[in-house]
C-alpha positions in Angstrom: -6.5 -5.7 15.8 -6.6 -4.6 12.2 -8.6 -1.5 14.2 -5.5 -1.2 16.6 -3.5 -1.0 14.0 -5.1 1.5 12.4 -5.5 3.7 15.1 -1.9 4.0 16.2 -1.3 4.2 12.4 -3.7 7.5 12.2 -2.0 8.4 15.5 1.4 8.8 14.5 0.5 9.9 10.9 -1.8 13.0 12.8 1.7 13.5 15.5 4.2 13.4 12.3 2.0 15.3 10.4 0.3 18.4 12.8 3.1 21.1 11.5 2.4 20.2 7.5 -0.5 22.1 7.7 0.9 25.1 8.5 3.7 27.1 9.4 7.2 25.6 11.5 7.8 28.4 13.9 10.6 28.7 15.9 9.5 29.3 19.7 12.1 27.7 21.9 9.6 29.0 24.6 5.6 27.1 23.4 4.7 24.1 25.7 5.2 20.7 24.8 1.4 19.7 24.5 1.0 22.0 21.2 2.7 22.4 17.5 6.0 22.4 16.1 9.0 24.3 17.4 12.4 24.9 17.3 14.5 22.5 20.1 18.2 22.7 20.5 19.8 19.7 18.5 21.9 19.5 21.8 19.0 19.0 24.2 18.2 16.2 22.5 19.2 12.0 22.6 18.3 9.0 20.2 16.4 6.5 21.9 18.1 3.6 23.0 14.9 1.4 21.5 15.5 2.5 18.1 15.4 -0.8 15.9 18.0 0.6 13.5 21.2 0.1 13.9 22.7 1.2 10.8 21.9 4.3 8.9 22.9 4.4 5.0 25.8 6.8 4.4 24.0 7.9 0.6 20.9 8.1 2.3 22.2 10.2 5.3 24.8 12.4 2.7 21.4 12.8 0.6 18.9 14.0 2.8 21.8 16.3 4.5 22.2 18.1 1.0 18.1 18.4 1.2 18.0 20.0 4.8 20.8 22.4 3.1 18.7 23.5 0.5 15.2 23.1 1.9 15.9 23.0 5.7 13.8 20.0 7.6 10.5 20.0 6.5 8.9 17.5 8.5 9.2 17.7 12.4 11.0 15.0 14.0 8.5 13.5 16.9 10.3 13.6 20.8 9.0 13.2 24.4 10.5 14.5 27.4 14.1 12.6 28.6 13.4 10.4 32.3 16.1 11.8 34.0 17.3 14.7 32.3 15.6 18.3 32.7 15.0 20.4 29.6 16.5 17.3 27.4 14.0 15.1 25.0 14.1 11.9 23.6 13.6 11.0 19.9 10.3 8.7 19.0 10.7 9.1 15.4 12.8 10.7 12.9 16.2 9.7 14.5 17.8 10.1 10.8 16.5 14.1 9.9 18.1 14.5 13.6 21.5 13.0 12.4 21.3 14.5 9.0 20.6 18.0 10.2 23.3 17.8 12.7 25.9 16.9 9.7 24.0 20.1 7.6 25.3 22.4 10.8 22.1 23.0 12.2 21.5 24.1 15.8 18.1 23.5 15.8 15.2 21.4 14.3 11.6 21.7 14.4 10.0 19.0 16.8 6.6 17.8 18.0 6.8 17.1 22.1 4.3 14.9 23.3 3.8 13.4 25.9 4.3 9.6 25.3 4.5 6.5 27.7 7.5 3.7 26.9 4.9 1.3 25.2 3.9 3.7 22.7 7.3 5.0 22.3 8.9 1.7 21.8 6.0 0.9 19.3 6.0 3.8 17.7 9.4 3.5 16.5 9.1 0.4 16.0 6.4 1.2 13.6 7.9 4.0 11.9 11.4 1.7 11.1 9.9 -1.1 9.9 7.2 0.6 7.5 10.4 2.1 5.6 11.2 -0.3 2.8 14.9 -0.2 4.0 15.2 -1.4 6.7 17.6 -3.7 6.9 16.0 -7.7 7.1 17.8 -9.1 10.4 17.1 -5.2 12.1 13.4 -6.0 11.2 13.3 -9.6 12.5 15.1 -8.2 16.3 12.4 -5.5 16.0 9.6 -7.8 16.0 11.2 -9.9 18.9 11.6 -6.9 20.7 8.3 -5.5 19.8 7.0 -9.5 21.3 9.1 -9.8 24.4 8.7 -6.4 25.7 4.9 -5.7 24.9 4.2 -9.1 25.3 3.0 -9.9 22.1 2.0 -12.9 19.7 3.0 -12.8 16.3 -0.7 -11.8 15.7 -0.6 -8.8 17.2 2.5 -7.6 16.1 2.0 -7.9 12.5 -1.4 -5.8 13.8 0.7 -3.2 15.3 3.5 -3.0 12.1 1.3 -3.8 9.7 2.5 -6.8 8.4 0.7 -10.5 7.5 1.5 -12.5 10.6 3.1 -15.2 7.9 5.4 -12.3 7.3 6.3 -11.5 11.1 7.0 -15.3 11.4 8.9 -15.5 8.3 11.0 -12.9 9.8 11.5 -13.9 12.7 13.4 -17.3 11.6 16.1 -15.1 10.4 16.8 -15.3 14.1 17.5 -18.6 14.2 20.7 -18.2 12.1 24.0 -18.5 14.0 25.3 -15.0 14.9 27.6 -14.8 12.8 25.3 -15.3 9.5 23.2 -12.5 11.2 25.8 -10.5 11.5 26.4 -10.8 7.9 22.5 -9.8 6.7 22.8 -7.0 9.0 25.8 -5.7 7.5 24.5 -6.3 3.8 26.8 -8.8 2.4 24.0 -11.7 2.6 20.6 -10.1 1.3 17.5 -11.2 3.3 16.4 -13.8 0.7 20.1 -15.4 0.8 19.3 -16.0 4.6 16.0 -17.5 4.1 17.8 -20.1 1.8 20.4 -20.8 4.2 18.4 -21.4 6.9 17.6 -24.7 5.7 21.0 -25.9 5.6 22.6 -28.3 7.7 25.5 -26.1 8.6 24.6 -22.3 7.7 27.8 -20.8 8.8 29.7 -22.6 6.0 27.5 -22.5 2.9 27.0 -18.7 3.9 31.1 -18.5 3.6 30.1 -20.1 0.1 27.7 -17.5 -0.7 29.7 -14.7 -0.1 33.4 -16.0 -1.6 31.4 -17.6 -5.3 29.0 -14.6 -5.4 26.2 -16.9 -5.9 22.3 -16.1 -6.1 19.5 -16.9 -4.0 18.3 -19.7 -6.3 22.1 -20.9 -6.1 22.5 -21.1 -2.2 19.1 -22.5 -1.6 20.7 -25.7 -4.3 23.9 -25.1 -2.0 21.6 -25.3 1.3 19.3 -28.2 -0.3 20.5 -31.6 1.4 21.8 -34.4 -1.0 18.6 -36.1 -1.0 16.7 -34.1 -2.4 18.6 -32.1 -4.5 17.4 -32.3 -8.5 18.2 -34.7 -10.7 20.5 -33.6 -14.0 18.3 -32.8 -16.8 19.3 -34.8 -19.8 20.5 -32.1 -22.0 21.0 -28.3 -21.1 18.6 -26.1 -19.6 17.0 -23.4 -21.5 17.7 -19.7 -20.3 14.9 -17.8 -19.6 14.1 -14.5 -21.0 14.0 -11.7 -19.6 10.6 -11.0 -18.6 10.2 -14.7 -17.2 13.6 -13.8 -14.7 11.7 -10.3 -14.0 8.5 -11.7 -13.0 10.0 -14.7 -10.7 11.8 -12.1 -9.0 8.8 -9.3 -8.2 6.9 -12.2 -7.0 9.7 -13.5 -4.7 9.7 -10.3 -3.5 6.6 -9.7 -2.6 5.7 -13.9 -1.3 9.1 -13.7 0.3 9.6 -17.1 -1.3 11.4 -18.9 -4.0 9.2 -18.9 -7.2 10.2 -20.7 -10.6 7.6 -19.8 -13.9 7.9 -22.8 -16.9 6.8 -21.2 -20.1 6.2 -22.6 -23.5 4.3 -20.6 -25.6 2.4 -19.4 -23.2 1.0 -22.3 -21.3 3.4 -23.2 -18.6 3.8 -23.9 -15.2 4.3 -21.7 -12.0 5.8 -23.5 -8.7 6.2 -21.7 -5.1 8.6 -23.8 -2.7 7.4 -22.7 0.8 10.2 -23.9 3.6 7.4 -23.7 7.2 3.9 -24.3 7.8 3.4 -20.3 7.8 4.4 -19.8 4.3 2.0 -22.7 3.0 -0.9 -20.6 5.3 0.2 -17.3 3.8 0.1 -19.0 -0.5 -3.7 -20.0 1.1 -4.6 -17.1 2.6 -3.6 -15.2 -0.7 -5.0 -17.5 -3.1 -8.6 -18.1 -1.5 -8.8 -14.2 -1.0 -11.8 -12.5 -2.0 
């Protein structure tokens, strides 16, 4: 399975990198099976299966400025559009296409390939999931669509996108949230960390509303979502504030693991607590700790 994933990655990288080794030439008459060529922007359509629904305005503006200054440095990947002779559908590179339009370009360098529906769908998801800024809700929906459309298991989906099975499983859990909470995550009003904390709440909608209204941290959201019987006992004295280095280390570990991490340090000795919410997360902890 890992070999299949690497094979897809190499194929996508090779397609997107073909023109980087040479000069991108404007030759509208070149056949679709050859190198990069200029394609009129009005002949290009977005991919309806594109997992990304939101495009950050600041990032688009930055890319637009770069294109105005230096042009499109990396060609986008297209395939002939079905039912529209002479038109093309984006497989990878919608951000560049959008920014090129905003920059006033009438054509954009592109590689045109004959790509089957299933492979095009998988390529679009791989390109987006491997970008760090993909919204967690979009990522969850992309995994779900990949599994449903291509009949993939979680293991196969993870291999296709180059992620661990536990990461895919934990991201898919976000789809268990109520639709309104999912929208908050999708629109950036709640982070993925907040969403995972809210998952365990008896009333996710109410907890989400409080988190947003009060500007609560992920840790505070976890405490709010935790059942009363599971609430920790109050300490007899005031809790000692953690130093910045310890807090930063906790945040780094939480980003890597996707789980809550608590570090207690007393002069160089202490403990690290990792709070898991599912057996998949426990499995991931064990896998990481026993990795040779």
